[in-house]
N, C-alpha and C positions, 0 to 999 in steps of 0.2 A: 430450632437447633437444625431439622432436616434441612430446611432452605437455606441455612447459612452453609452448612456442608455442600449443599450442592452448588451454590455459587463459587464455594472456594474451589472445587473439583473441576467446575466450569474453567476457572481461571487457569489453573494448572494445566489443565487438558490444553487450552490456550498456547501456554508457553510451550507445551510439549510438543504441539503440531508446527505452531508458526516460528521455531528457534531450533537449534539443536541440544538446548540447555536440558538437561534431564531432571524436568521438573516431575516426571511421572513418578521419580524415584521417592519421592516426599510422601506419596499416599497412594492407594490402589484407584486407579481411575475406570469408571464404568463407562460404558457406551455412550449413556445418556450425557456425561459430562463433556465426551467428544462431539456429541450434536450439537451442544449448547457454546462449544467452544469460541464460535466467530462472534456471538456478543461481546466476546472480550477481547478482539483483536485490537480494537483502538487503545486499550489500555497495554497490551503488549506492544504496542507501538512504541511504549516510554523506554522501552527496553531497546527494541531497534533501532528506534531514532536515537535513543540516548547515545549508543554504542556508536552510528554513524557520528553523531556531531560530537561526542568526546574525544573519537579517535581521529577527528579531523583536526581538533583543537591540539592534541598531544603532538600529532604528526608535522602541524604547521609550526610548532616550535623550531624544528630540526629543517624542514623541507620548505620549499617553495609551495604556495597555494596550489598549483596545479599538480604536483606531485603529492602532496598531502591529500587533497581531495582523490585522486584514484586510490591510494592508499586504504582512505576511508570507507570507500565502496567496496573495496577488496575485504574490509573488515566486517562490514555489514552480510556480505554474502557468505563469509563463513560462517558467520553467527545463525542466517537462516536456510543455509545448503541451498542458495540460490531456490528456494521453494516458491517464490512469487515469480522470479523470473522463466521458471519452467511452464508456470501458466501462460505468461506473457507470450512466450514461443509458441506454444500450443494453440492458443488463439489465434493468432496471425496464420500458423499453418492451417489451420481448420477453418476458417472464414475466409481466407483467402483462395484456399484449394477447393474447398467444398462446395457444392450449388445446393444440395437438399439438407435438411436437419439431420437425416442420417448418414448422409457423406462427412459433414462439419464434425458431428459427433465420434464418428470413427476416427476420421484423422486426429483428432484432439487426444484420442486414448492412445493412437500409436506412438511409441517410444523413440521414434526417429526423429531427427531433427530435420526439417525441410529448408528451402531457400526462404520462405517468409519469414521465416522463425530466424535465421540467420541476418536477414535485413533487419527486422524488429531490434534485435539486440544491438546491431551496429548502431543504426540512427537512434536508438534510447539514450543509450550512453554517450554518444555524440552531444546531443542535444542537451542531457543532464548537466554533463562536464561544461559544456560552452556557457550554459545559461549561469551554473553556478559560480564558477570563476570570474564572472560579469559582477558578483556582487560583494562589496566591500569585507575583507577577511574577516574583520573584527566581530560582525554581526551572522556571518554565515552559519556558525554552529546552530543559532538558534533557527534563522531558516530551514538549515536542515532537519532538525527536529520536528519543526510543527508541519513540513512537506510530508514525512513518514506518516505521522500520525492522522494528517488531514485524507492520505491516500487511503488508508484503513478505514475510516468512517465513511467515505465514498461508497468502498467497496460493500461495505457493510449495509447499505441501503439498499443493494440489488435482493437481497435473501428477505428483506421486508417487503419487498413490492413482485418478486418472480417465485414461481413454483421451481422445484428441481427439474432438469431438462431430461435427464434419464431415468431409467427405473432404477431404484433403491439396490436392487444387487448388480448393477453395472457401474457403481460409483468406484473411482479409481482407488481413493484412500479408504473405502469401508465407511464411509461416514456421509450422512446426509445432514447438513445445518438446519437448526430450527430457528426460528425466528425468536427475537430477544424479548426479554421481560423488561419491566419495569427498571429494575436497578441496573443491571448492565448498561441499559440504553440512558439513562440518565449519567453514569458515570462516562460513557463514551462522550457525551455531550459538554460535560465538564472539562474532561481531558482535552477536547478538542479547542475549546474556548481558553483554557488555560496556555496550551501551546502556543494558540496565535498570539496571545499576548506576549509572550515572552518572544516571539519573534518581531512583534508589530512595534513595541516602544523602543527596541533598541533602533531599528529600521530608521524610525522616526526621527530619531535624531540627527540623520544624515540627509532624508530626504523630507521634502514637502508632504504633505496627506493626501494630494488631488488625486493619484492613481491606486492609494492602496485597496481599492474595490476589487480592482482585477485579481489580486491574488485569491479574492474569495469565491469570486464569480467563476474564471476559469475552469478550477475544478468540480464544481458542481454544475456546471453547464456541460463538462467533458463527460462525467458520471452518469447524469440523466440522458444524455445523447446516445451514451453506450450502452445503458441499460435498455433504452427504445429499440435500439439496434437489435441487440442480444433477444429482447421478446420477438421481434419481428421473424429473426432467423430461425431460432430453434425453440420458440415460446417459454425458455425458462433459463434459469443459471446453472452452472457447472464450477467445480473448483477453479478450473481454468480461468473461467471469466471472471471470478474473485479475484486471481492473481494480477489479472491483465488491467481490471478497473482499477486495482489498489495502485500498480505503478504509472499508468496513465495520468491517472488523478492527482497522484504526488508530482509528477513531471508538469502538469498542467499548473499546479500552484507556483512551483518553482520559476515557470515562465513568467505567471503572473507577476512575485516579487522580482523579477529582472525588467520587466516592464517598468514597472512602479519606480525602481531606481533610476533606471536608465532615463525614463522621461523626464522624472523632476530633474536630472542632471543637466537638462536642456536648458532650464529656467533659471 
């Protein structure tokens, strides 16, 4: 029974950390629950990705695809409080402006937004938007959901492979994530497989199967490359690197689906 309560607490903590939804009101959450929260991040992706996909579908009934996508992204930003985007900006500021581990960590902890972060935000959403609108609108909601979940699964991998880069008392959010147990890891895999299937089967009705491997290979290569780079530069992960890998892997998968759709349209 204690194990069940621990898993429930970690799941609620994940929802409280990674969205603005007040899951913490449902029960008293312990420090240990927050430390295990990242293990349930892919499951929370069903909420954030579901809001992104669902709001796009609703907005697309009223607005053109281009406008509906912007409004859907704004809806997800409101849900998450731009939590992951904060990590993306700090990541580019830190690794772009710092040379040593100490400099990188200090810059990432600074609350000011630098030029690297601004450029990262602009380029990220330009690439995201232009890629997404090139995918048929009827299947885009499924793709958006699958990319959101996949990004969280890829980011989740770095905690399994890297130690925490700072001293515990220097953690910005007061939580050092722990490696996942068997249950959350198994659920993460199931959620990933299910959401990829949901995206793949509608897309396969529009295009041939020849380039589908790109949508899986690109986020995996991106996340593994970033994990290797982060290990080399600062020796471990931070909350900011979690947010950065999440969004960049999500973008990589979206680019994979875009290439998949575009290349098949040539034949």
